C-alpha positions in Angstrom: 97.9 137.3 100.9 99.1 134.1 99.5 97.9 131.0 101.4 99.3 127.5 100.9 96.9 124.7 101.9 98.4 121.2 102.1 96.3 118.0 102.3 93.6 119.8 100.3 91.8 116.6 99.2 91.1 115.5 102.8 88.2 116.3 105.0 89.5 119.6 106.4 91.2 120.6 103.1 87.9 120.2 101.2 86.0 122.2 103.9 88.6 125.0 103.7 88.0 125.1 99.9 84.3 125.8 100.7 85.2 128.4 103.3 87.6 130.3 101.0 85.7 130.2 97.7 84.8 133.9 97.9 88.0 135.1 99.5 90.0 137.9 97.9 93.2 136.2 99.1 95.1 133.8 96.8 94.6 130.2 98.1 96.9 127.5 96.6 95.4 124.1 97.4 97.8 121.2 97.1 97.8 117.5 97.9 100.6 115.0 97.3 100.2 115.2 93.5 101.0 118.9 93.6 103.4 119.0 96.5 105.2 116.3 98.4 105.5 117.8 101.9 108.0 115.1 102.9 110.4 116.7 100.4 112.0 119.7 102.2 113.4 121.2 99.0 110.0 121.0 97.2 108.3 122.7 100.2 110.9 125.5 100.2 110.6 126.1 96.5 106.8 126.2 96.7 106.9 128.7 99.5 109.5 130.9 97.9 108.2 130.8 94.4 104.7 131.7 95.4 105.6 134.3 98.1 103.6 132.4 100.7 102.4 134.3 103.7 100.4 131.6 105.5 100.6 127.8 105.4 97.6 125.8 106.5 98.6 122.2 107.0 95.6 119.9 106.7 97.8 116.8 105.8 98.3 114.0 108.2 98.5 110.3 108.7 95.2 109.6 110.4 94.7 105.9 110.4 95.1 105.3 114.1 95.1 101.5 113.9 97.3 101.1 110.8 99.9 103.5 112.3 100.9 100.8 114.7 102.3 98.8 111.8 103.3 101.8 109.7 105.2 103.8 112.3 107.9 105.0 110.0 105.6 106.6 107.5 103.3 108.0 110.2 106.3 109.7 111.7 107.4 111.0 108.3 104.0 112.6 107.6 103.0 113.7 111.0 106.4 115.0 112.1 109.0 115.0 109.4 106.7 116.8 106.9 105.6 119.2 109.6 109.2 120.1 110.3 109.7 120.9 106.6 106.7 123.2 106.6 107.7 124.9 109.8 111.3 125.5 108.6 110.0 126.9 105.3 107.6 129.1 107.2 110.4 130.4 109.4 112.7 131.2 106.4 109.9 133.0 104.6 108.6 134.8 107.8 105.3 133.1 107.1 102.8 131.8 109.6 102.1 128.1 109.9 98.6 126.9 110.9 98.9 123.3 111.9 96.2 120.8 112.9 96.9 118.4 115.7 94.8 116.0 117.8 93.4 115.1 121.2 95.5 111.9 120.9 98.5 113.9 122.3 96.7 113.3 125.6 95.0 109.9 126.3 97.5 108.3 128.7 96.0 109.9 131.8 92.6 109.3 133.4 90.8 112.6 133.5 87.2 113.7 133.8 87.3 117.5 133.1 87.8 119.2 129.8 91.4 119.4 128.7 93.0 122.8 128.4 95.9 123.6 126.1 98.4 123.5 129.0 97.3 120.1 130.3 100.4 117.7 130.3 100.7 115.7 127.1 100.9 111.9 127.4 100.2 110.2 124.1 99.4 106.5 123.8 100.1 104.7 120.5 102.0 105.6 117.4 99.5 108.1 116.1 99.4 110.2 119.2 103.2 110.1 119.6 103.9 111.1 116.0 101.3 114.0 116.2 103.1 115.2 119.3 106.4 115.0 117.5 104.8 117.3 114.9 103.9 119.9 117.5 107.4 119.7 118.9 108.8 120.1 115.3 106.9 123.4 115.0 108.2 124.6 118.3 111.8 123.6 117.4 111.6 125.5 114.1 110.7 128.7 115.9 108.3 129.9 113.2 105.2 131.9 113.7 102.5 129.3 114.3 99.1 128.5 115.5 98.3 124.8 116.4 94.7 123.6 116.5 94.1 120.4 118.4 90.8 118.8 117.4 89.0 115.5 117.9 86.4 113.1 116.3 86.5 114.9 112.9 83.8 114.2 110.4 82.4 115.8 107.2 80.7 115.1 103.9 84.2 114.1 102.5 86.2 110.9 102.6 85.9 108.1 105.1 84.7 109.1 108.6 82.6 107.9 111.5 79.4 109.6 110.5 79.4 108.2 107.0 80.2 104.8 108.2 77.4 104.8 110.8 74.9 106.2 108.3 75.6 103.1 106.2 75.6 100.6 109.1 72.5 101.9 110.8 70.6 101.7 107.4 71.7 98.2 106.6 72.2 96.3 109.9 69.4 95.0 112.1 71.6 95.6 115.2 74.8 97.3 116.1 77.0 97.6 119.2 78.9 100.8 119.8 81.2 101.7 122.7 79.9 103.9 125.4 83.0 104.2 127.6 84.9 106.6 125.3 83.7 110.2 125.7 84.5 113.3 123.6 83.2 116.0 121.4 82.5 115.4 117.7 83.9 118.0 115.3 82.3 119.0 112.0 85.3 119.7 109.8 83.4 122.6 108.1 83.2 124.4 111.5 86.9 124.0 112.1 87.7 125.2 108.5 85.4 128.2 109.0 87.2 129.1 112.2 90.6 128.9 110.6 89.3 130.9 107.6 87.9 133.5 109.9 91.3 133.9 111.6 93.2 134.2 108.3 90.6 136.4 106.6 90.6 138.8 109.5 94.4 138.8 109.9 94.3 137.6 113.5 97.4 135.4 113.3 100.2 137.8 114.4 100.3 138.1 118.2 98.0 135.2 118.7 100.5 132.4 118.1 100.2 129.3 120.3 98.2 126.2 120.8 94.4 126.2 120.7 91.7 123.5 121.1 88.7 123.3 118.8 85.9 120.8 118.7 82.1 121.3 118.7 80.4 122.2 121.9 78.9 119.4 124.0 79.9 115.9 125.1 78.9 112.4 124.1 80.1 108.8 123.8 80.5 107.0 120.5 77.2 105.2 121.4 75.4 108.5 121.9 76.9 109.9 118.7 75.7 106.9 116.7 72.2 107.1 118.2 71.9 110.7 117.1 73.2 109.9 113.6 70.6 107.3 113.2 67.8 109.5 114.6 68.6 112.4 112.3 68.9 110.1 109.3 65.6 108.3 110.2 67.4 104.9 110.4 65.0 103.6 113.0 65.1 99.9 112.2 68.6 99.3 113.6 68.8 98.3 117.3 71.8 100.2 118.6 73.2 98.9 121.9 76.1 100.2 124.1 79.1 98.1 124.8 82.5 98.3 126.4 85.7 99.0 124.5 87.2 95.7 125.4 84.5 94.0 123.4 86.3 95.3 120.3 90.0 94.3 120.8 92.4 96.8 119.1 96.1 97.4 118.8 95.4 100.9 120.1 94.1 102.1 123.4 92.0 105.0 122.6 91.5 107.9 125.0 88.6 107.2 127.4 88.0 111.0 127.9 89.1 113.5 125.3 86.8 116.5 125.8 88.7 119.7 124.8 88.3 123.0 126.7 87.7 125.6 124.0 87.7 128.7 126.3 91.0 130.0 124.8 90.0 129.9 121.1 86.6 131.5 121.8 88.0 134.3 123.9 91.1 135.0 121.7 89.2 135.1 118.4 85.6 135.8 119.3 84.6 132.5 117.7 81.2 131.0 118.5 81.5 127.3 118.5 78.3 125.4 117.3 76.7 122.6 119.4 77.6 119.2 118.1 74.0 118.1 117.2 73.3 121.3 115.3 76.4 120.7 113.1 75.6 117.0 112.7 72.2 117.9 111.4 73.8 120.2 108.8 76.3 117.5 107.6 73.6 114.8 107.3 71.3 117.2 105.4 74.1 118.0 103.0 74.8 114.3 102.5 71.2 113.6 101.8 71.1 116.4 99.2 74.2 114.9 97.5 72.6 111.4 97.4 
């Protein structure tokens, strides 16, 4: 099979490279330098010229705060580009695997894990544009699997884990919000799950929306405490605080724990516990240092 991966230089794209390195399938990894996914004609040519069977879209506008001032580009990348990929997939009878977010929820107060059929109610430009991306996939009518994820981190790029590793090793004290709760997601685990589905040809007949994050629940405060503990950054005094102590243009979801029953049942995937995956990531970062 020929598999096109977009956003290949991001967190998930790099992790998919790792997962697919020994595959017998033909993976074509692209980022904006190789393929501008906001250009519909370029996307169509890429898919047709390479006889693409599966598109894995790892590209997105993910700067939640900046999106508030950059709504047009966020919409272009999170919705317009997705529409291009979905239309190309439809025309080529290919399958689109698209990554979405917990931010399509967020506007309702909930306290139980969110299933795939929970009503969407995004707050902020980022969540709205990501929902528009999901809707673009549905409108195109292509074969598609959408994976909503949350709190993504990895050894690559800028992310919460790398930021907190730095801060807890250099600051004497730190305040971190404890009133936002969710499940961290190690990007390598999500990439491995997607690779498993593609490698075992489990796409056809399993189209739909799925939730994927690591098992377990924590606040950003708990997450930071565990990062520091694993890294041995014991000199930083980490204290909990309320979200309103850090004014932001964006109201972030207070509870965004995703129910993963469907993805585990449908694909026989075992989802790792969040602290186990965090240990792996930090160990890898230490080895690279």
